[in-house]
ZADREN-966789 format. One record per residue (C-alpha): residue in three letters; x, z, y. Coordinates in steps of 0.5 Angstrom, whole numbers, padded with zeros to 4 digits, always signed. Layout:
ALAXZY
...
! end
This chain:
MET-0097-0156+0733
LYS-0102-0159+0729
GLN-0098-0158+0723
PHE-0098-0151+0724
ASN-0106-0151+0726
LEU-0106-0154+0719
ILE-0103-0150+0716
ILE-0107-0144+0718
PHE-0113-0148+0717
ILE-0111-0148+0709
CYS-0110-0141+0709
ALA-0116-0139+0712
LEU-0120-0144+0707
LEU-0116-0141+0701
ALA-0118-0134+0703
ALA-0125-0136+0704
VAL-0125-0139+0697
ALA-0122-0132+0694
CYS-0126-0127+0697
SER-0133-0130+0695
GLU-0131-0130+0687
GLU-0135-0125+0684
THR-0131-0120+0681
ASP-0133-0116+0675
LEU-0130-0108+0675
ARG-0133-0106+0669
SER-0129-0106+0662
LYS-0131-0110+0656
GLY-0125-0107+0652
GLU-0128-0104+0645
HIS-0128-0095+0646
PHE-0123-0093+0640
GLU-0126-0086+0638
ARG-0121-0080+0639
LEU-0121-0073+0636
ALA-0121-0068+0641
VAL-0118-0061+0639
GLU-0119-0055+0643
ALA-0115-0050+0639
VAL-0113-0043+0643
LEU-0112-0038+0639
THR-0110-0030+0642
ASP-0107-0024+0639
GLN-0114-0021+0641
ALA-0117-0018+0634
ASP-0123-0016+0638
ARG-0125-0023+0641
PRO-0127-0029+0636
GLN-0121-0034+0635
ARG-0124-0041+0635
VAL-0121-0049+0634
ILE-0127-0054+0637
LEU-0127-0061+0634
SER-0130-0066+0638
LYS-0130-0074+0639
THR-0128-0078+0646
VAL-0133-0081+0650
PRO-0133-0087+0653
TYR-0130-0087+0661
PHE-0136-0090+0664
GLU-0141-0085+0659
ASN-0145-0080+0662
ALA-0142-0074+0657
ALA-0147-0068+0661
GLU-0153-0073+0660
ASN-0151-0076+0653
GLY-0148-0069+0650
SER-0141-0068+0646
LEU-0140-0071+0640
PRO-0139-0065+0636
VAL-0135-0066+0629
ARG-0138-0064+0624
GLY-0136-0062+0616
ALA-0128-0061+0617
LEU-0123-0057+0613
VAL-0120-0052+0618
THR-0114-0047+0616
VAL-0109-0044+0620
SER-0103-0042+0616
GLY-0098-0037+0618
GLY-0096-0029+0618
GLY-0096-0029+0611
SER-0103-0032+0609
GLU-0107-0038+0610
VAL-0114-0037+0613
ARG-0120-0042+0613
PHE-0124-0043+0619
GLU-0131-0044+0617
GLU-0136-0048+0622
ALA-0141-0045+0626
GLN-0148-0045+0625
SER-0150-0044+0631
GLU-0145-0049+0635
HIS-0144-0055+0632
GLY-0136-0057+0631
VAL-0135-0050+0633
TYR-0130-0047+0627
GLU-0129-0039+0627
ALA-0124-0035+0624
PRO-0126-0029+0620
GLU-0128-0023+0624
GLY-0122-0019+0626
TYR-0117-0025+0625
HIS-0112-0026+0630
ALA-0104-0028+0631
GLU-0099-0025+0632
GLN-0094-0025+0639
GLY-0087-0028+0636
GLY-0091-0032+0630
SER-0090-0039+0628
TYR-0098-0042+0625
HIS-0099-0048+0623
LEU-0106-0052+0624
ARG-0109-0057+0619
ILE-0115-0060+0620
GLU-0118-0066+0614
LEU-0125-0070+0617
GLN-0130-0072+0612
GLU-0127-0078+0612
GLY-0121-0076+0609
GLU-0116-0077+0615
VAL-0112-0071+0616
TYR-0109-0068+0623
GLU-0104-0062+0624
ALA-0100-0058+0629
ASP-0095-0053+0630
ALA-0094-0048+0635
THR-0091-0041+0636
MET-0094-0035+0640
PRO-0089-0032+0646
SER-0089-0025+0648
ASN-0094-0023+0653
GLY-0090-0024+0660
PHE-0094-0019+0665
ARG-0096-0012+0663
ILE-0101-0010+0667
ASP-0103-0003+0669
ASP-0109-0004+0674
LEU-0114-0008+0678
ASP-0117-0007+0684
TYR-0122-0011+0689
ALA-0123-0012+0696
TYR-0129-0015+0700
ALA-0126-0021+0704
GLY-0133-0024+0706
ASN-0134-0025+0714
LYS-0141-0027+0716
THR-0139-0030+0722
MET-0134-0034+0718
GLY-0140-0036+0714
LEU-0136-0032+0708
ASP-0141-0027+0706
SER-0140-0027+0698
LEU-0132-0028+0698
TRP-0128-0022+0695
THR-0120-0021+0693
LEU-0118-0018+0687
ALA-0110-0015+0687
ILE-0106-0013+0681
TRP-0101-0007+0680
GLY-0096-0008+0673
GLN-0090-0011+0671
ASP-0087-0018+0670
MET-0082-0020+0665
ALA-0075-0022+0667
HIS-0076-0029+0664
THR-0080-0034+0667
ASP-0087-0034+0664
TYR-0093-0039+0665
TYR-0100-0036+0666
HIS-0107-0038+0665
ILE-0111-0033+0670
THR-0119-0032+0669
VAL-0123-0027+0671
GLY-0130-0024+0669
VAL-0136-0020+0671
ASN-0140-0016+0666
GLY-0136-0020+0659
HIS-0138-0027+0663
PHE-0132-0031+0664
TYR-0131-0037+0669
PRO-0130-0044+0665
HIS-0123-0046+0663
GLU-0123-0051+0669
MET-0124-0045+0674
ALA-0119-0041+0672
GLU-0111-0042+0675
VAL-0106-0045+0671
THR-0099-0042+0674
ASP-0092-0040+0674
ASP-0089-0032+0676
ILE-0085-0036+0681
TYR-0087-0030+0686
PHE-0086-0024+0682
ASN-0081-0027+0677
GLY-0078-0020+0674
ASN-0081-0015+0679
GLU-0086-0010+0679
VAL-0092-0012+0682
LYS-0096-0007+0687
GLY-0102-0010+0689
PHE-0101-0017+0689
PRO-0107-0021+0691
ILE-0108-0026+0684
ALA-0114-0028+0685
THR-0121-0029+0688
LEU-0128-0029+0687
MET-0133-0033+0691
GLN-0140-0031+0688
TYR-0147-0034+0691
SER-0153-0037+0688
GLN-0151-0044+0687
MET-0145-0042+0684
GLN-0149-0038+0679
LYS-0154-0043+0677
LEU-0148-0048+0675
TYR-0144-0043+0671
GLY-0149-0037+0670
ASP-0147-0029+0670
CYS-0140-0030+0672
ALA-0142-0032+0679
LYS-0147-0027+0681
TYR-0146-0023+0687
LEU-0143-0017+0686
GLU-0147-0010+0686
THR-0145-0003+0685
GLY-0144-0002+0677
ASP-0141-0008+0676
GLU-0135-0009+0671
ILE-0130-0014+0674
THR-0125-0016+0668
LEU-0118-0020+0670
GLU-0114-0024+0664
ALA-0107-0027+0664
MET-0105-0030+0658
THR-0098-0033+0657
LEU-0097-0040+0656
SER-0091-0043+0652
LYS-0088-0049+0657
ASP-0091-0054+0653
PHE-0097-0052+0653
PHE-0097-0050+0661
ASP-0095-0058+0661
TYR-0101-0060+0658
LEU-0106-0056+0662
ILE-0103-0058+0668
ALA-0103-0065+0666
VAL-0110-0065+0664
THR-0113-0061+0670
LEU-0109-0063+0676
ASN-0106-0070+0676
GLY-0110-0074+0681
SER-0114-0069+0684
MET-0112-0066+0691
ALA-0108-0061+0688
ALA-0103-0065+0684
ILE-0095-0067+0686
PRO-0094-0072+0689
LEU-0101-0072+0692
PHE-0106-0077+0690
SER-0102-0078+0683
PRO-0106-0082+0678
GLN-0110-0079+0672
PRO-0104-0080+0667
ALA-0106-0085+0661
ASN-0104-0080+0656
CYS-0103-0073+0656
PRO-0099-0070+0652
THR-0100-0067+0645
ASN-0098-0063+0639
ILE-0103-0066+0635
ARG-0100-0070+0629
GLY-0104-0075+0624
GLY-0110-0081+0624
ASP-0105-0086+0627
GLY-0103-0082+0633
ASP-0110-0082+0635
ALA-0111-0075+0637
VAL-0112-0071+0644
GLY-0112-0064+0646
TYR-0107-0058+0644
PHE-0106-0052+0639
ALA-0104-0046+0643
LEU-0102-0039+0641
CYS-0103-0034+0647
PRO-0102-0026+0648
VAL-0108-0024+0653
ALA-0106-0018+0658
SER-0113-0015+0661
ALA-0115-0010+0666
SER-0122-0008+0669
VAL-0125-0004+0675
THR-0132-0003+0676
VAL-0135-0004+0683
ASP-0137+0002+0687
ASP-0138-0001+0694
PRO-0139-0009+0693
LEU-0137-0009+0701
ARG-0132-0004+0701
PRO-0125-0008+0705
TYR-0120-0004+0703
TYR-0116-0003+0695
LYS-0117+0004+0693
LYS-0109+0004+0692
GLN-0103+0004+0696
PHE-0099-0002+0697
! end
């Protein structure tokens, strides 16, 4: 019995010593800057085609306060479709490189991105634009708020159209009067619910509009009024780009599968060069869209019949 008590005492003493030692959780490792590439080109000739270049920041650094690290003076070209086009750096936005007006990618076409930094490092990527996976014929809205539940700013959006027979992947976003929610507010999904079928009044998205969100995201989150135009866009994604967006936006969040999955150490990328130290993606995405004008913000039913 005395021997047992001695063992308990020694274990308790060791635990007390271990708990009294200060633990420093701060990272003392050196931060290695990486090139971050955001290059999503579409088949829409009436919209700007951009490549955005920046440098990564340390994990514990507040990027919102310190600002991003745009990469200036790079030589950015995209070749494909029988031509090579240079993307020029915008005068008003550092690190943003734009194609000549009217330039766009073609469905089924293969394209090559080349980035040469001022320091001489070269980065490259290849991508092929898939065919559009969805045809949107019409869009409508319905007021879904209920003041007794505190939801006086919620609308549902429904679409009519046709999904193609093969499995497709989508990035779905909504805009009000031409102002779109940022990428992190978009929905990334597959077509499991309507694969290959005609779609009639499918409730594909919601709008939650109120003043606090408007302060964060601008007029895309304004409270809907008569005369406002709502636009829904569905970009068809390649499977690889879909996997990249899922890794970036869902891992480590409440929506992760399995739940509470750790943030991935390295998200997938198709950017090559620079000793493999780049992050981001080069993607080509066809866009399907439709718009509807608000005639009564509180209209509770869709105009069309299901």
